[in-house]
N, C-alpha and C positions, 0 to 999 in steps of 0.2 A: 504493500500500499504506500502511496506517496504522501508526504507532508507538503501542504501547499500554504501559501501565505498571500493574503490580499491586504492592502493598506500600507501604512507607513510606520515603520519601526521608530519609536521614540518621539514621534511628532508632537503628540499631545503634551507630553512631559516637558519638552523643549519650549513649546509655546507658553505653557504655564509659568516656567521658570523665567522666561524672557519678559514676562509682564511684571515681574516684581521690580519695584522702582530702582533698587540698587543694581539689579542685573540689566535693566533697560539702559541705564546711564552707562554702564560698562560697555554694553554692546555698541551704543552710539559713539563711544570713544574708539572702539576697535575697528568697526566696519563703516564704510561709506553709506550715506543715506540711500543711495541707489541699490546697494546690496540688500539692505534691510527691506526696502520696498519690494524688491524681487522675491525675497524670502517670504514675506507676508502673502504676496500673490500666489506663489508656488504652494504654500501651506493651505491656503483657502481652496485652491484647485484640487489638492489631494484629498482634503476633507469632503469636498463636493462629490468626488468620484467614488466614494464608498458605496458598496453594494451589500444587500443582505446576504447571509450565508444560509443555504439549505442543507449543508452536510450534517449528518447525524452526530458526528463526533467533531466538535469545534470548540475553540476557546477565543474570547476576544483578547486584544492586546492591551487592555486597560491597566494591567499591572507589569507591563513589560513583555517583550517577546520571549525571553528566557523563562519567565513564569508561566506564560501561556503554553510554551512547548512542554514544560514539565507537567502541567495539568492535563494536557492532551495525552501524554503518555500514560498517566495515571488512569484516565477515563478509558483508554483503549487497552490497558494492561500490556504495554509493549515497550520496548526500548526503540531508539531511533538514532539515526546518524543525519546531522544537518550540516551543509556546507555553508560556512560563514559568509563567503562571497555572495551566496544566493539571498542572503538576507537584505542586501542592497539598500543601505541608507541613502536618503536624499543628500546631496552634497551640502545643502543649506543646513540640514539637521546636524550633519557631522561637524560643520564649522561652528555652529552656534553652541553645540554641546561641548566641543573642545575649549571654546572661549570661556565657558561657564564651569569648566572642570566637571563635567557630568558624563556618565557612561549611558549612551542612548539605548543600549540593549536592556538596561534596567528601568528605563522610564516608560511611562504609559505611551502607547502608540495608538494608531487608529486602525480599524480593520480586525482581522482575525487570522488565526492558524487553524487548519483543518486536515482531516484525513480523507483522501479520495483515491479512487482508482486512476482517474485522470483529472487534471486541473480544469476548473470551470472558467468562465469569463472573468477576466481581471485578476486571476490567480496565477502565481508562479510556483513552480516546484522548488522546494528548499531542501528536501531530503527524503529518506525512505525509512519505513519501520524496519526494526530488526528483532530477532528473537531475544528473549531475556529482558532485563530491566535497565541496562546502561543507556543513558541519554547523553549522546556525544555530539559536540559541535567541532567540526574539523575546519582548520585553516591551514592549507598547504599540508605539510607533514606533521603539523601540531594537532593535538586533540585536547579538548577541554570537556571534562565530565560535569554535566549540570547537577546541581544540588537542589533540594526542595526550595521553593521561592521564599519561604519564611526566613531562609538564611541568606538570600541574596538581595531581596528588595529592601532598600533603605526606607526608614520612616520619612516620608516626603510631606 
């Protein structure tokens, strides 16, 4: 079975953090106004493009993509391997998160992760299920084993 993702990793968390007055001031110091205007337009377009999910086994990204993937594995009773590069962060999300010293993979996103035989409209394949319980994120030849979200999601 394939793991699919639709939506934007970390987008909602980065938007929320950027709205805080101290962070908004910092971002205005770091980035040109044009960059921030493009980011806001891009974020609005990503949020507007969201589609409902009809997959039986799915998790929204409201607690971060890693938390959603963990819970998806729990629901399905399986392990999985996910390719980090398939998670594909928006360049804007990456830049803003880096400027604010945030890990976008632990921040709320928009959209969902789901299990399907084949991806639906607006979904991209990010990995596959595996026998056993190991939940692995691969980046090149490096592997990261996910832990339950209670141990990864910071109090935000």
